[in-house]
VMD Tcl script that draws the C-alpha trace (Angstrom):
set ca {
  {-28.67 43.46 -40.30}
  {-31.51 41.93 -42.31}
  {-31.68 41.51 -46.09}
  {-33.61 44.03 -48.15}
  {-36.65 42.00 -49.20}
  {-37.10 44.27 -52.23}
  {-33.61 43.52 -53.53}
  {-33.92 40.90 -56.30}
  {-30.17 40.28 -56.44}
  {-30.07 37.90 -53.49}
  {-33.13 35.62 -53.70}
  {-31.71 33.03 -51.32}
  {-31.46 35.65 -48.59}
  {-35.15 36.38 -49.02}
  {-35.96 32.69 -48.68}
  {-33.83 32.48 -45.54}
  {-35.59 35.52 -44.09}
  {-38.93 33.76 -44.60}
  {-37.65 30.59 -42.91}
  {-36.22 32.51 -39.94}
  {-39.52 34.33 -39.53}
  {-41.39 31.01 -39.60}
  {-39.11 29.65 -36.88}
  {-39.60 32.76 -34.74}
  {-43.39 33.02 -35.10}
  {-44.81 29.51 -35.53}
  {-46.89 28.28 -32.61}
  {-45.32 25.18 -31.09}
  {-41.72 26.15 -31.86}
  {-39.43 27.73 -29.27}
  {-36.77 29.72 -31.11}
  {-33.54 30.21 -29.20}
  {-31.88 31.84 -32.16}
  {-32.97 32.76 -35.68}
  {-30.92 35.50 -37.24}
  {-28.55 36.83 -39.87}
  {-24.98 37.70 -38.97}
  {-22.96 40.59 -40.36}
  {-21.96 41.36 -43.94}
  {-18.15 41.14 -44.22}
  {-16.39 43.86 -46.14}
  {-15.84 42.95 -49.81}
  {-17.77 39.67 -49.49}
  {-21.12 41.22 -50.42}
  {-20.19 41.25 -54.11}
  {-20.77 37.86 -55.78}
  {-18.54 38.72 -58.73}
  {-15.64 39.44 -56.39}
  {-16.33 36.34 -54.29}
  {-16.52 33.91 -57.21}
  {-13.45 35.43 -58.87}
  {-11.57 35.17 -55.58}
  {-12.57 31.52 -55.13}
  {-11.14 30.83 -58.58}
  {-7.93 32.81 -58.05}
  {-7.24 31.89 -54.42}
  {-8.41 28.26 -54.29}
  {-8.71 27.21 -57.96}
  {-12.47 26.71 -57.52}
  {-14.21 27.90 -60.71}
  {-17.66 27.08 -59.31}
  {-20.63 26.53 -61.59}
  {-22.60 29.77 -62.12}
  {-25.76 27.93 -60.95}
  {-24.41 28.16 -57.41}
  {-24.81 31.94 -57.58}
  {-28.56 31.67 -57.05}
  {-27.75 30.45 -53.52}
  {-25.22 33.19 -52.79}
  {-25.70 35.17 -49.56}
  {-23.70 38.10 -48.25}
  {-23.78 37.38 -44.53}
  {-20.94 35.75 -42.62}
  {-23.54 33.40 -41.13}
  {-27.25 32.60 -41.20}
  {-28.25 30.61 -38.15}
  {-31.12 29.16 -36.20}
  {-31.51 27.01 -33.09}
  {-34.95 25.89 -31.98}
  {-36.97 23.08 -30.45}
  {-40.54 21.94 -30.26}
  {-42.52 23.45 -27.40}
  {-44.28 20.14 -26.72}
  {-42.97 18.34 -23.66}
  {-43.12 14.92 -25.31}
  {-41.51 16.07 -28.57}
  {-38.21 14.80 -30.00}
  {-37.83 17.63 -32.54}
  {-34.80 19.90 -32.28}
  {-33.36 21.98 -35.08}
  {-30.19 23.88 -35.83}
  {-28.31 25.24 -38.80}
  {-25.34 27.57 -39.05}
  {-24.63 28.47 -42.66}
  {-21.24 30.02 -43.43}
  {-20.46 32.45 -46.24}
  {-19.15 30.57 -49.26}
  {-15.75 32.27 -49.16}
  {-15.33 31.79 -45.40}
  {-15.74 28.01 -45.24}
  {-13.03 26.18 -43.29}
  {-11.45 22.79 -43.93}
  {-12.73 19.82 -41.93}
  {-9.09 18.84 -41.35}
  {-8.73 21.90 -39.10}
  {-11.38 20.40 -36.80}
  {-11.01 16.65 -37.38}
  {-7.70 15.55 -38.86}
  {-8.67 11.97 -39.68}
  {-7.51 8.56 -38.48}
  {-5.65 7.26 -41.58}
  {-4.07 8.61 -44.76}
  {-7.22 8.24 -46.88}
  {-9.37 10.00 -44.30}
  {-6.81 12.76 -43.79}
  {-6.64 13.37 -47.55}
  {-10.45 13.52 -47.77}
  {-10.77 15.91 -44.82}
  {-8.26 18.25 -46.47}
  {-10.70 18.63 -49.38}
  {-13.90 19.15 -47.34}
  {-14.94 22.75 -46.65}
  {-17.56 23.10 -43.90}
  {-20.53 25.31 -44.80}
  {-23.13 24.19 -42.23}
  {-22.61 22.98 -38.67}
  {-24.23 22.78 -35.22}
  {-22.30 24.85 -32.66}
  {-25.28 25.44 -30.32}
  {-26.46 21.86 -29.90}
  {-22.87 20.60 -30.05}
  {-23.76 17.44 -31.97}
  {-20.53 17.50 -33.99}
  {-22.50 17.17 -37.23}
  {-21.29 19.21 -40.21}
  {-21.96 19.51 -43.93}
  {-19.10 20.23 -46.30}
  {-18.29 20.74 -49.96}
  {-15.60 18.51 -51.43}
  {-13.35 20.94 -53.24}
  {-10.28 19.45 -54.93}
  {-8.57 22.01 -57.15}
  {-10.47 22.76 -60.34}
  {-13.87 21.76 -58.99}
  {-16.93 23.30 -60.66}
  {-19.69 21.21 -59.07}
  {-18.50 20.11 -55.61}
  {-20.01 17.02 -53.99}
  {-21.70 17.48 -50.62}
  {-20.57 15.37 -47.68}
  {-21.97 15.01 -44.16}
  {-19.83 14.32 -41.12}
  {-20.64 12.99 -37.69}
  {-18.26 11.65 -35.07}
  {-19.77 8.15 -35.15}
  {-20.00 7.51 -38.91}
  {-17.28 9.85 -40.16}
  {-17.67 11.59 -43.53}
  {-20.49 10.35 -45.78}
  {-21.21 11.47 -49.32}
  {-24.74 12.84 -49.71}
  {-27.12 12.12 -52.58}
  {-27.68 15.78 -53.45}
  {-25.90 18.93 -54.59}
  {-25.25 22.24 -52.81}
  {-28.46 23.86 -54.01}
  {-30.63 20.89 -53.05}
  {-28.96 20.81 -49.63}
  {-29.93 24.43 -49.00}
  {-33.44 23.91 -50.39}
  {-33.97 20.95 -48.07}
  {-32.51 22.75 -45.07}
  {-35.15 25.46 -45.46}
  {-37.94 22.88 -45.83}
  {-36.87 20.99 -42.69}
  {-35.91 24.16 -40.79}
  {-32.67 22.35 -39.95}
  {-34.29 19.52 -37.97}
  {-31.36 17.62 -36.45}
  {-30.36 14.65 -38.59}
  {-32.36 15.41 -41.74}
  {-29.14 14.93 -43.71}
  {-29.15 11.18 -43.01}
  {-32.10 10.91 -45.40}
  {-29.59 11.60 -48.19}
  {-26.81 9.34 -46.88}
  {-26.31 5.60 -47.34}
  {-27.35 4.68 -43.80}
  {-30.24 2.83 -42.22}
  {-32.02 3.74 -39.02}
  {-32.02 0.21 -37.57}
  {-28.93 0.90 -35.45}
  {-29.95 1.89 -31.89}
  {-27.62 4.88 -32.15}
  {-29.97 6.40 -34.72}
  {-33.12 5.97 -32.59}
  {-33.36 9.57 -31.23}
  {-32.61 11.06 -34.65}
  {-35.10 8.75 -36.38}
  {-37.81 9.68 -33.88}
  {-37.19 13.39 -34.42}
  {-37.22 13.10 -38.22}
  {-40.36 10.93 -38.13}
  {-42.15 13.42 -35.91}
  {-41.04 16.31 -38.12}
  {-42.40 14.63 -41.24}
  {-45.70 13.95 -39.50}
  {-46.10 17.49 -38.14}
  {-44.52 19.84 -40.67}
  {-46.86 19.15 -43.63}
  {-49.70 20.48 -41.47}
  {-47.73 23.32 -39.90}
  {-46.05 24.40 -43.15}
  {-48.46 23.36 -45.95}
  {-46.62 25.45 -48.58}
  {-43.72 22.97 -48.59}
  {-43.59 19.52 -50.22}
  {-42.36 16.73 -47.93}
  {-43.17 13.82 -50.29}
  {-39.56 12.94 -51.20}
  {-38.38 13.18 -47.59}
  {-41.14 10.81 -46.44}
  {-40.16 8.30 -49.13}
  {-36.51 8.48 -48.09}
  {-37.47 7.90 -44.45}
  {-39.51 4.80 -45.37}
  {-36.50 3.40 -47.24}
  {-34.33 3.71 -44.13}
  {-36.69 2.44 -41.44}
}
mol new
graphics top color blue
foreach p $ca { graphics top sphere $p radius 0.5 }
foreach p [lrange $ca 0 end-1] q [lrange $ca 1 end] { graphics top cylinder $p $q radius 0.2 }
display resetview
């Protein structure tokens, strides 16, 4: 099922449809997957979803988050550059806001502080196709209106990101989910050899994408990369 592009009620779906089409049709990108999932029963109504989040989980989320609401159980893409010498790979797997799962169900944590944190992190984006173990999550203690965004990988653990939910989704569409773009918003440097493949991919993306996708602004991402190199 694809979103009705004439339906003004779900503008984020329209933006996702544009991004998925760009991934499928852009010369130089091999798209292994770029699609919408199914629309779960009852979860296509934002009023019902936001009321249920409040009643079921005590999450009275800020109404601003509604502009990023989507009806589908998932929106996903997996792609890579067609160039043989390229380091660019991309993946995202967005989960419906009501269907997010706790990080503690996947990664319990190694001490009490980490276990407590993981019990508050709800995963909304992950990488099941590439299997990198990287995930983005909302921190949702009871009563939260504006949840912080955290990024998890198996080497660094959970890291708070310097952005909110809306900015995360905006940036995901700009980068097309290039693997590791989230580190540009985390307190990490790319000097560690473990970051070398990710840093090369992000660097290549920020050199190529402004020419391939001139409608998007990559200025802030380039500045963040310079700060971390």
